MARRO-443760 format. One record per residue (C-alpha): residue in one letter; x, y, z. Coordinates in steps of 0.25 Angstrom, whole numbers, plus 5000, padded with zeros to 4 digits. Layout:
BEGIN
aXYZ
...
***
This chain:
BEGIN
m492850034911
k492850024896
h494149974889
i494550034876
v495749944873
a494949874862
l494750004855
h496250034855
d496449974841
v495350064836
v495950184841
t497450164837
p497550044828
w498849984826
s499449994812
d500749954806
g501050104803
l501350134818
e502750064818
p503850144812
s504350104798
d505750054795
a506050184788
e505650264801
l506450174810
d507650194800
a507450344802
i507450334817
e508650244817
y509350344807
e509050464817
l509250384830
p510650454833
l509950584831
i508850544840
m509750494851
a510650624850
d509350704852
v508950624864
d510350644870
l510250794868
l508850794874
d509250714886
a510450814888
e509450934887
i508350874896
a509450844907
v509650994909
l508151044908
d508051064923
r509351104927
a510551194922
p511451114913
s512851084918
e514051094909
l513950934907
d512450954903
e512851064893
q513950974887
r512950854886
i511950944879
r513050994869
r513550854867
a512150804864
r511850914855
r513150894847
r512850754846
m511350774841
l511850874830
a512950784826
v511950664824
r511050764817
r512150804807
d512550654805
l511150614801
t510950734792
n512250704785
r511850564784
a510550594778
a511150694768
a512150594764
a511050494762
v510250594753
s511550624744
m511950484742
p510850434733
g511250534723
g512650484721
a513950564722
a514050694715
***
């Protein structure tokens, strides 16, 4: 049996560019509330894929959707405020 472990570095060399930069990590942290809200919505939708949703399931999906939209709105407003702040008050 021939081992190819020694060739692993040749095929996929490790570089410092594989780690996320500080800016990328900051962007992920900034969007983390939206990511978590999306996960909650997906979790609620996946729970009813193989059965008819009950009233409680529908309520959970509506709540998750509203939370996701509210977080998206808040992030959009925060981004818009950050863009308008450097120019000063008009």
